[in-house]
DSSP file (Angstrom, degrees, kcal/mol; ACC not computed):
  #  RESIDUE AA STRUCTURE BP1 BP2  ACC     N-H-->O    O-->H-N    N-H-->O    O-->H-N    TCO  KAPPA ALPHA  PHI   PSI    X-CA   Y-CA   Z-CA
    1    1 A M              0   0    0      0, 0.0     2,-0.1     0, 0.0     0, 0.0   0.000 360.0 360.0 360.0 136.2  269.5  160.5   61.2
    2    2 A S        -     0   0    0      2,-0.2     4,-0.1     1,-0.1    41,-0.0  -0.355 360.0-137.7 -74.3 150.5  269.3  163.5   59.0
    3    3 A K  S    S+     0   0    0     40,-0.1     2,-0.3    -2,-0.1    -1,-0.1   0.652  88.5  77.0 -74.0 -17.2  271.3  166.7   59.5
    4    4 A F  S    S-     0   0    0      1,-0.1    -2,-0.2     2,-0.0     2,-0.1  -0.681  82.6-124.2 -97.3 147.7  268.1  168.6   58.7
    5    5 A T     >  -     0   0    0     -2,-0.3     4,-2.5     1,-0.1     5,-0.2  -0.376  31.4-106.1 -78.8 166.7  265.1  169.1   61.0
    6    6 A E  H  > S+     0   0    0      1,-0.2     4,-2.5     2,-0.2     5,-0.2   0.912 122.8  51.9 -60.1 -42.1  261.6  168.0   60.0
    7    7 A A  H  > S+     0   0    0      1,-0.2     4,-2.3     2,-0.2    -1,-0.2   0.903 109.9  48.9 -61.8 -42.5  260.6  171.6   59.5
    8    8 A E  H  > S+     0   0    0      2,-0.2     4,-2.8     1,-0.2    -1,-0.2   0.914 112.1  47.8 -64.8 -42.6  263.7  172.2   57.2
    9    9 A L  H  X S+     0   0    0     -4,-2.5     4,-2.3     2,-0.2    -2,-0.2   0.915 111.2  50.8 -64.9 -41.7  262.9  169.1   55.2
   10   10 A A  H  X S+     0   0    0     -4,-2.5     4,-1.1     2,-0.2    -2,-0.2   0.919 112.6  47.0 -60.3 -44.1  259.3  170.1   54.8
   11   11 A Y  H >X S+     0   0    0     -4,-2.3     3,-0.7     1,-0.2     4,-0.6   0.945 111.7  49.3 -64.5 -48.2  260.3  173.5   53.6
   12   12 A L  H >< S+     0   0    0     -4,-2.8     3,-1.0     1,-0.3    -1,-0.2   0.887 110.3  51.3 -59.0 -39.4  262.9  172.3   51.1
   13   13 A K  H 3< S+     0   0    0     -4,-2.3    -1,-0.3     1,-0.2    -2,-0.2   0.736 106.0  56.3 -71.5 -21.2  260.4  169.8   49.7
   14   14 A S  H << S+     0   0    0     -4,-1.1     2,-0.3    -3,-0.7    -1,-0.2   0.577 102.1  68.9 -84.0  -9.7  257.8  172.6   49.2
   15   15 A Q    <<  -     0   0    0     -3,-1.0    21,-0.1    -4,-0.6     3,-0.1  -0.721  51.5-174.5-112.5 158.5  260.3  174.7   47.1
   16   16 A H        +     0   0    0     -2,-0.3    20,-0.6     1,-0.2     2,-0.4   0.481  67.0  56.9-127.6 -10.3  261.7  174.2   43.6
   17   17 A L  E     +A   35   0A   0     18,-0.2    55,-0.3    55,-0.1     2,-0.3  -0.986  52.9 162.3-133.3 135.8  264.2  177.0   43.1
   18   18 A G  E     -A   34   0A   0     16,-2.6    16,-3.0    -2,-0.4     2,-0.5  -0.800  33.8-114.7-135.9 180.0  267.3  178.0   45.1
   19   19 A R  E     -AB  33  70A   0     51,-2.7    51,-2.5    14,-0.3     2,-0.6  -0.987  20.6-155.9-125.4 127.6  270.4  180.1   44.6
   20   20 A L  E     -AB  32  69A   0     12,-2.9    12,-2.2    -2,-0.5     2,-0.5  -0.897   4.2-158.9-105.9 120.9  273.8  178.6   44.6
   21   21 A A  E     +AB  31  68A   0     47,-3.4    47,-1.6    -2,-0.6    10,-0.2  -0.878  21.3 165.9-100.4 127.1  276.8  180.9   45.4
   22   22 A T  E     -A   30   0A   0      8,-2.7     8,-2.5    -2,-0.5     2,-0.4  -0.740  33.5-118.3-128.5 176.0  280.2  179.7   44.2
   23   23 A V  E     -A   29   0A   0     41,-0.4    41,-0.1    43,-0.3    40,-0.1  -0.986  26.8-144.5-122.1 128.5  283.7  181.2   43.7
   24   24 A N    >   -     0   0    0      4,-2.9     3,-2.0    -2,-0.4    33,-0.0  -0.181  36.3 -87.8 -84.9-177.4  285.2  181.4   40.3
   25   25 A Q  T 3  S+     0   0    0      1,-0.3    -1,-0.1     2,-0.1    -2,-0.0   0.768 127.5  55.0 -62.2 -27.3  288.9  181.0   39.3
   26   26 A R  T 3  S-     0   0    0      2,-0.1    -1,-0.3     1,-0.0    -2,-0.0   0.422 120.5-107.6 -85.6   0.9  289.6  184.8   39.9
   27   27 A G  S <  S+     0   0    0     -3,-2.0    -2,-0.1     1,-0.3    -1,-0.0   0.628  75.0 139.6  82.6  12.9  288.2  184.4   43.5
   28   28 A E        -     0   0    0      1,-0.0    -4,-2.9     0, 0.0    -1,-0.3  -0.710  53.6-119.1 -92.7 140.0  285.0  186.3   42.6
   29   29 A P  E     -A   23   0A   0      0, 0.0     2,-0.3     0, 0.0    -6,-0.2  -0.497  28.2-170.5 -76.1 147.8  281.7  185.2   44.0
   30   30 A E  E     -A   22   0A   0     -8,-2.5    -8,-2.7    -2,-0.2     2,-0.4  -0.992   5.1-163.2-135.5 143.0  278.9  184.1   41.6
   31   31 A N  E     +A   21   0A   0     -2,-0.3   -10,-0.2   -10,-0.2   -12,-0.0  -0.990  12.3 176.5-133.2 126.1  275.3  183.4   42.5
   32   32 A K  E     -A   20   0A   0    -12,-2.2   -12,-2.9    -2,-0.4     2,-0.3  -0.960  32.3-115.5-131.5 143.8  272.9  181.5   40.2
   33   33 A P  E     +A   19   0A   0      0, 0.0     2,-0.3     0, 0.0   -14,-0.3  -0.592  44.7 177.4 -73.9 139.5  269.3  180.3   40.4
   34   34 A V  E     -A   18   0A   0    -16,-3.0   -16,-2.6    -2,-0.3     2,-0.2  -0.982  32.0-121.0-144.5 151.9  269.1  176.5   40.3
   35   35 A G  E     +AC  17  48A   0     13,-1.1    13,-1.8    -2,-0.3     2,-0.3  -0.645  42.6 167.9 -85.0 152.9  266.7  173.6   40.5
   36   36 A F  E     - C   0  47A   0    -20,-0.6     2,-0.3    -2,-0.2    11,-0.2  -0.958  24.9-156.8-155.4 169.2  267.3  171.1   43.3
   37   37 A R  E     - C   0  46A   0      9,-2.0     9,-2.8    -2,-0.3     2,-0.5  -0.979  29.5-112.5-149.8 152.5  266.1  168.2   45.4
   38   38 A Y  E     - C   0  45A   0     -2,-0.3     7,-0.2     7,-0.2    -2,-0.0  -0.731  27.5-146.4 -79.5 130.0  266.8  166.8   48.8
   39   39 A N  E  >> - C   0  44A   0      5,-3.1     4,-1.8    -2,-0.5     5,-1.4  -0.863  13.8-173.1-100.5 100.9  268.5  163.4   48.5
   40   40 A P  T  45S+     0   0    0      0, 0.0    -1,-0.2     0, 0.0     5,-0.0   0.782  80.4  60.7 -69.0 -26.7  267.2  161.3   51.5
   41   41 A E  T  45S+     0   0    0      1,-0.2    -2,-0.0     3,-0.1     0, 0.0   0.884 123.0  20.3 -65.5 -37.7  269.6  158.4   50.7
   42   42 A L  T  45S-     0   0    0     -3,-0.5    -1,-0.2     2,-0.1     3,-0.1   0.477  99.3-125.7-110.3  -6.6  272.7  160.6   51.1
   43   43 A D  T  <5S+     0   0    0     -4,-1.8     2,-0.2     1,-0.2   -40,-0.1   0.919  70.5 121.4  57.8  46.1  271.2  163.5   53.2
   44   44 A T  E   < -C   39   0A   0     -5,-1.4    -5,-3.1    67,-0.1     2,-0.5  -0.760  69.1-111.5-127.0 171.3  272.5  166.0   50.6
   45   45 A I  E     -CD  38 110A   0     65,-2.1    65,-3.2    -2,-0.2     2,-0.5  -0.962  29.5-155.5-105.5 122.4  271.1  168.6   48.3
   46   46 A D  E     -CD  37 109A   0     -9,-2.8    -9,-2.0    -2,-0.5     2,-0.4  -0.889   9.9-164.5-103.0 127.9  271.4  167.6   44.7
   47   47 A I  E     +CD  36 108A   0     61,-3.3    61,-2.4    -2,-0.5     2,-0.2  -0.920  15.7 159.6-118.0 133.8  271.5  170.6   42.2
   48   48 A G  E     +C   35   0A   0    -13,-1.8   -13,-1.1    -2,-0.4    59,-0.1  -0.769  10.1 165.2-140.8-174.7  271.0  170.3   38.5
   49   49 A G    >   -     0   0    0     57,-0.4    55,-1.9    55,-0.3     3,-1.0  -0.939  47.9 -63.6 173.9 170.4  270.0  172.2   35.4
   50   50 A P  T 3  S+     0   0    0      0, 0.0    53,-0.1     0, 0.0     4,-0.0  -0.522 120.8   5.2 -72.8 144.2  270.1  172.0   31.6
   51   51 A N  T >  S+     0   0    0     -2,-0.2     3,-1.2     1,-0.1     4,-0.4   0.876  87.1 164.8  50.2  40.7  273.6  171.9   30.0
   52   52 A H  G X   +     0   0    0     -3,-1.0     3,-1.8     1,-0.3     6,-0.4   0.886  63.3  53.8 -60.6 -45.8  274.8  171.6   33.6
   53   53 A S  G 3  S+     0   0    0      1,-0.3    -1,-0.3    -4,-0.2    -2,-0.1   0.689 107.3  54.3 -67.5 -14.9  278.4  170.4   32.9
   54   54 A Q  G <  S+     0   0    0     -3,-1.2    -1,-0.3     4,-0.1    -2,-0.2   0.464  89.3 105.7 -92.0  -3.0  278.9  173.4   30.6
   55   55 A S  S <> S-     0   0    0     -3,-1.8     4,-1.9    -4,-0.4     5,-0.2  -0.425  75.8-127.7 -83.4 153.0  277.9  176.0   33.2
   56   56 A Q  H  > S+     0   0    0      1,-0.2     4,-2.9     2,-0.2     5,-0.2   0.874 110.2  56.6 -62.4 -38.9  280.2  178.3   35.1
   57   57 A K  H  > S+     0   0    0      2,-0.2     4,-2.4     1,-0.2    -1,-0.2   0.902 106.4  49.9 -62.2 -40.0  278.7  177.2   38.4
   58   58 A Y  H  > S+     0   0    0     -6,-0.4     4,-2.2     2,-0.2    -1,-0.2   0.923 113.1  45.8 -65.2 -44.6  279.6  173.5   37.6
   59   59 A R  H  X S+     0   0    0     -4,-1.9     4,-1.6     2,-0.2    -2,-0.2   0.890 110.9  54.0 -65.3 -38.9  283.2  174.5   36.7
   60   60 A N  H  X S+     0   0    0     -4,-2.9     4,-2.8     1,-0.2    -2,-0.2   0.928 110.1  45.9 -61.3 -44.3  283.4  176.6   39.8
   61   61 A V  H  < S+     0   0    0     -4,-2.4    -1,-0.2     1,-0.2    -2,-0.2   0.893 109.4  55.1 -65.8 -39.8  282.4  173.7   42.1
   62   62 A A  H  < S+     0   0    0     -4,-2.2    -1,-0.2     1,-0.2    -2,-0.2   0.835 117.2  37.1 -61.8 -31.2  284.8  171.4   40.3
   63   63 A G  H  < S+     0   0    0     -4,-1.6     2,-0.3     1,-0.3    -2,-0.2   0.808 137.7   9.3 -89.9 -33.0  287.6  173.9   41.0
   64   64 A N     <  -     0   0    0     -4,-2.8   -41,-0.4    -5,-0.2    -1,-0.3  -0.851  63.8-164.4-151.6 106.5  286.6  175.0   44.5
   65   65 A G        +     0   0    0     -2,-0.3    24,-2.9    -3,-0.2     2,-0.5   0.341  50.7 116.8 -82.7   7.0  283.8  173.2   46.2
   66   66 A L  E     + E   0  88A   0     22,-0.2     2,-0.3   -43,-0.1   -43,-0.3  -0.653  43.9 159.5 -77.9 123.9  283.0  175.7   48.9
   67   67 A V  E     - E   0  87A   0     20,-2.2    20,-1.9    -2,-0.5     2,-0.4  -0.895  37.9-145.1-139.8 165.7  279.4  176.9   48.4
   68   68 A S  E     -BE  21  86A   0    -47,-1.6   -47,-3.4    -2,-0.3     2,-0.4  -0.996  17.5-166.0-130.3 135.4  276.4  178.6   49.9
   69   69 A F  E     -BE  20  85A   0     16,-2.3    16,-3.1    -2,-0.4     2,-0.4  -0.988   4.1-169.8-128.0 126.1  272.9  177.6   48.9
   70   70 A V  E     -BE  19  84A   0    -51,-2.5   -51,-2.7    -2,-0.4     2,-0.4  -0.952  11.2-179.1-122.0 134.3  269.8  179.6   49.8
   71   71 A V  E     + E   0  83A   0     12,-2.4    12,-2.5    -2,-0.4     2,-0.3  -0.997  25.8 149.1-125.2 123.8  266.2  178.7   49.4
   72   72 A D  E     + E   0  82A   0     -2,-0.4     2,-0.3   -55,-0.3    10,-0.2  -0.973  17.1 171.5-150.6 163.4  263.8  181.5   50.5
   73   73 A D  E     - E   0  81A   0      8,-2.1     8,-2.3    -2,-0.3     2,-0.4  -0.940  31.3-104.7-158.6 178.7  260.3  182.9   49.8
   74   74 A A  E     - E   0  80A   0     -2,-0.3     6,-0.2     6,-0.2     5,-0.1  -0.936  26.0-130.5-117.2 138.4  257.9  185.4   51.2
   75   75 A L    >   -     0   0    0      4,-3.2     3,-2.5    -2,-0.4    47,-0.0  -0.384  35.2-101.8 -75.0 161.7  254.7  184.7   53.1
   76   76 A P  T 3  S+     0   0    0      0, 0.0    -1,-0.1     0, 0.0    -2,-0.0   0.790 124.7  58.5 -55.7 -27.1  251.4  186.3   52.1
   77   77 A T  T 3  S-     0   0    0      2,-0.1     3,-0.1     1,-0.0    -2,-0.0   0.542 121.9-108.2 -80.4  -6.3  251.9  188.7   55.1
   78   78 A G  S <  S+     0   0    0     -3,-2.5     2,-0.1     1,-0.4    -1,-0.0   0.201  74.5 133.3 102.5 -16.7  255.2  189.8   53.6
   79   79 A E        -     0   0    0     -5,-0.1    -4,-3.2    43,-0.1    -1,-0.4  -0.440  50.9-130.6 -69.8 143.3  257.6  188.1   56.1
   80   80 A G  E     -E   74   0A   0     -6,-0.2     2,-0.3    -2,-0.1    -6,-0.2  -0.600  25.5-179.8 -89.9 153.9  260.5  186.3   54.6
   81   81 A R  E     +E   73   0A   0     -8,-2.3    -8,-2.1    -2,-0.2     2,-0.3  -0.979  16.4 123.5-146.5 155.8  261.5  182.7   55.5
   82   82 A G  E     -EF  72 118A   0     36,-2.3    36,-2.3    -2,-0.3     2,-0.3  -0.998  42.4-107.9 174.2-175.8  264.2  180.5   54.3
   83   83 A I  E     -EF  71 117A   0    -12,-2.5   -12,-2.4    -2,-0.3     2,-0.5  -0.998  14.1-158.9-142.9 137.9  267.3  178.3   54.8
   84   84 A E  E     -EF  70 116A   0     32,-3.3    32,-2.6    -2,-0.3     2,-0.5  -0.983   9.6-166.5-116.1 131.9  270.9  178.8   53.9
   85   85 A I  E     -EF  69 115A   0    -16,-3.1   -16,-2.3    -2,-0.5     2,-0.4  -0.970   4.3-172.4-121.5 117.8  273.1  175.7   53.6
   86   86 A R  E     +EF  68 114A   0     28,-2.9    27,-3.4    -2,-0.5    28,-2.1  -0.846  31.3  94.0-107.3 146.0  276.9  176.1   53.6
   87   87 A G  E     -EF  67 112A   0    -20,-1.9   -20,-2.2    -2,-0.4     2,-0.5  -0.988  68.7 -39.1 171.6-160.3  279.2  173.3   52.9
   88   88 A K  E     -EF  66 111A   0     23,-1.3    23,-2.7    -2,-0.3     2,-0.3  -0.850  47.3-165.1-100.9 128.9  281.3  171.3   50.5
   89   89 A A  E     - F   0 110A   0    -24,-2.9     2,-0.3    -2,-0.5    21,-0.2  -0.879   4.8-172.0-116.0 149.1  280.0  170.6   47.0
   90   90 A E  E     - F   0 109A   0     19,-1.9    19,-3.2    -2,-0.3     2,-0.3  -0.947  22.3-120.8-134.1 155.6  281.2  168.0   44.4
   91   91 A V  E     - F   0 108A   0     -2,-0.3    17,-0.2    17,-0.2    15,-0.0  -0.771  27.6-174.1 -98.5 145.3  280.3  167.4   40.8
   92   92 A F  E     - F   0 107A   0     15,-2.6    15,-2.5    -2,-0.3    -2,-0.0  -0.980  28.9-132.5-136.9 147.6  278.9  164.0   39.7
   93   93 A P  S    S+     0   0    0      0, 0.0     2,-0.3     0, 0.0     3,-0.1   0.617  87.2  43.7 -77.6 -10.9  278.1  162.7   36.2
   94   94 A E  S    S+     0   0    0      1,-0.1    13,-0.2    13,-0.1    12,-0.1  -0.942  77.8  63.1-135.6 154.1  274.7  161.3   37.1
   95   95 A G    >   +     0   0    0     -2,-0.3     3,-0.9    11,-0.1     4,-0.5   0.145  64.6 104.7 124.9 -17.3  271.5  162.3   39.1
   96   96 A G  G >> S+     0   0    0      9,-3.3     4,-1.5     1,-0.2     3,-1.5   0.873  77.0  58.2 -62.4 -38.9  270.2  165.4   37.3
   97   97 A K  G 34 S+     0   0    0      1,-0.3    -1,-0.2     8,-0.2     6,-0.1   0.722  96.4  64.6 -66.9 -20.1  267.3  163.6   35.6
   98   98 A E  G <4 S+     0   0    0     -3,-0.9    -1,-0.3     7,-0.2    -2,-0.2   0.703 104.0  47.4 -74.0 -18.3  266.0  162.6   39.1
   99   99 A I  T <4 S-     0   0    0     -3,-1.5     2,-0.3    -4,-0.5    -2,-0.2   0.949 137.2 -12.9 -82.9 -59.4  265.5  166.3   39.8
  100  100 A Y    ><  -     0   0    0     -4,-1.5     3,-1.6     4,-0.1    -1,-0.4  -0.990  62.3-128.5-141.3 143.0  263.7  167.2   36.5
  101  101 A S  T 3  S+     0   0    0     -2,-0.3    -4,-0.1     1,-0.3    -3,-0.1   0.769 108.4  55.0 -64.4 -25.5  263.5  165.0   33.4
  102  102 A W  T 3  S+     0   0    0     -6,-0.1    -1,-0.3    -5,-0.1     2,-0.1   0.438  87.3 101.4 -90.6   0.9  264.7  167.9   31.2
  103  103 A F  S <  S-     0   0    0     -3,-1.6    -6,-0.0    -7,-0.2   -55,-0.0  -0.472  81.9-106.4 -76.2 155.3  267.8  168.5   33.2
  104  104 A S        -     0   0    0    -55,-1.9   -55,-0.3    -2,-0.1    -4,-0.1  -0.399  36.1-105.6 -73.8 163.3  271.1  167.1   32.0
  105  105 A P  S    S+     0   0    0      0, 0.0    -9,-3.3     0, 0.0    -8,-0.2   0.798  90.4  93.3 -66.6 -28.9  272.5  164.1   33.8
  106  106 A E        -     0   0    0    -11,-0.2   -57,-0.4   -10,-0.1     2,-0.3  -0.255  54.4-173.8 -69.2 150.1  275.2  165.9   35.8
  107  107 A I  E     - F   0  92A   0    -15,-2.5   -15,-2.6   -13,-0.2     2,-0.5  -0.936  27.5-132.9-136.7 162.9  274.7  167.2   39.3
  108  108 A I  E     -DF  47  91A   0    -61,-2.4   -61,-3.3    -2,-0.3     2,-0.6  -0.981  27.0-155.0-107.7 128.0  276.3  169.2   42.0
  109  109 A R  E     -DF  46  90A   0    -19,-3.2   -19,-1.9    -2,-0.5     2,-0.5  -0.931   4.3-158.3-111.9 120.1  275.9  167.5   45.3
  110  110 A L  E     -DF  45  89A   0    -65,-3.2   -65,-2.1    -2,-0.6   -21,-0.2  -0.854   4.2-162.0-102.5 123.7  276.1  169.6   48.5
  111  111 A T  E     - F   0  88A   0    -23,-2.7   -23,-1.3    -2,-0.5   -67,-0.1  -0.928  29.1-122.1-101.0 118.2  277.0  168.1   51.8
  112  112 A P  E     + F   0  87A   0      0, 0.0   -25,-0.2     0, 0.0     3,-0.1  -0.313  41.2 161.8 -66.2 137.6  275.8  170.5   54.6
  113  113 A K  E    S+     0   0A   0    -27,-3.4    19,-3.1     1,-0.4     2,-0.3   0.520  75.4  21.5-120.8 -24.7  278.4  171.8   57.1
  114  114 A R  E     -GF 131  86A   0    -28,-2.1   -28,-2.9    17,-0.3     2,-0.4  -0.987  65.1-165.1-146.4 135.9  276.3  174.7   58.4
  115  115 A I  E     -GF 130  85A   0     15,-2.6    15,-1.7    -2,-0.3     2,-0.4  -0.986   5.5-177.9-126.0 128.9  272.6  175.3   58.3
  116  116 A I  E     +GF 129  84A   0    -32,-2.6   -32,-3.3    -2,-0.4     2,-0.3  -0.994   9.2 179.4-126.3 127.2  270.9  178.7   59.0
  117  117 A T  E     -GF 128  83A   0     11,-2.5    11,-2.3    -2,-0.4     2,-0.4  -0.908  12.1-166.5-128.3 155.7  267.1  179.1   59.0
  118  118 A W  E     - F   0  82A   0    -36,-2.3   -36,-2.3    -2,-0.3     9,-0.1  -0.952  67.1 -24.2-144.5 125.6  264.7  181.9   59.5
  119  119 A D    >   +     0   0    0     -2,-0.4     3,-1.1     7,-0.3     8,-0.1   0.778  68.7 156.1  55.0  39.9  260.9  181.7   60.1
  120  120 A L  T 3  S+     0   0    0      1,-0.2    -1,-0.1   -38,-0.2   -39,-0.1   0.753  70.1  55.0 -68.5 -23.7  260.3  178.4   58.4
  121  121 A T  T 3  S-     0   0    0      2,-0.3    -1,-0.2     1,-0.0     3,-0.1   0.501 114.9-109.8 -89.3  -3.1  257.1  177.8   60.4
  122  122 A G  S <  S+     0   0    0     -3,-1.1     2,-0.3     1,-0.4    -2,-0.1   0.488  87.5 108.8  86.5   2.4  255.4  181.0   59.4
  123  123 A K  S    S-     0   0    0      0, 0.0     2,-1.1     0, 0.0    -1,-0.4  -0.791  85.5-100.7-104.1 154.3  255.8  182.4   62.9
  124  124 A V        +     0   0    0     -2,-0.3    -6,-0.0    -3,-0.1    -4,-0.0  -0.653  60.7 162.1 -77.9 104.4  258.2  185.2   63.7
  125  125 A L        -     0   0    0     -2,-1.1    -6,-0.3     1,-0.1     3,-0.1  -0.849  41.6 -95.8-121.9 157.0  261.1  183.2   65.2
  126  126 A P        -     0   0    0      0, 0.0    -7,-0.3     0, 0.0     2,-0.1  -0.287  51.6 -88.6 -66.4 158.4  264.7  184.0   65.8
  127  127 A V        -     0   0    0     -9,-0.1     2,-0.4    -8,-0.1    -9,-0.2  -0.467  43.1-147.3 -64.7 136.6  267.3  183.0   63.3
  128  128 A A  E     -G  117   0A   0    -11,-2.3   -11,-2.5    -2,-0.1     2,-0.4  -0.929  17.9-178.8-111.3 132.9  268.6  179.5   64.0
  129  129 A R  E     +G  116   0A   0     -2,-0.4     2,-0.3   -13,-0.2   -13,-0.2  -0.980   6.2 164.7-130.8 141.8  272.2  178.5   63.3
  130  130 A R  E     -G  115   0A   0    -15,-1.7   -15,-2.6    -2,-0.4     2,-0.4  -0.972  26.9-136.4-155.5 148.2  274.1  175.2   63.7
  131  131 A T  E     -G  114   0A   0     -2,-0.3     2,-0.5   -17,-0.2   -17,-0.3  -0.842  18.9-141.8-100.8 136.7  277.3  173.6   62.5
  132  132 A I              0   0    0    -19,-3.1  -129,-0.0    -2,-0.4    -2,-0.0  -0.864 360.0 360.0-100.7 128.3  277.3  170.0   61.4
  133  133 A E              0   0    0     -2,-0.5    -1,-0.1   -19,-0.0   -20,-0.1   0.425 360.0 360.0 -86.7 360.0  280.3  167.9   62.4
């Protein structure tokens, strides 16, 4: 059984760009736009990019895997909707080409520990939060 709800999975599959927040060696936060895909086999978020292993975000995750990942957009009426996934991320040498063919092979794989959503159905709904054990 997935850690994600059907609405969360549908939303993630409809989007192509998210923002990954990491912490660098100096303890400073960094936030970068990234391509991603939901990995149904592992119930994770796989994050990639060109020259991925050379990126600061990749090095940050290799050093400290605590991350926050946000995917959001605005509806035509102006309301925002989105999902924040907090958890532990790890770097892997393969999987990037499964996201986009022009990505480098390396990926960052995020295992959710906390999921926060707002207005995924297009209705004005309260923010939903849950921790995954």
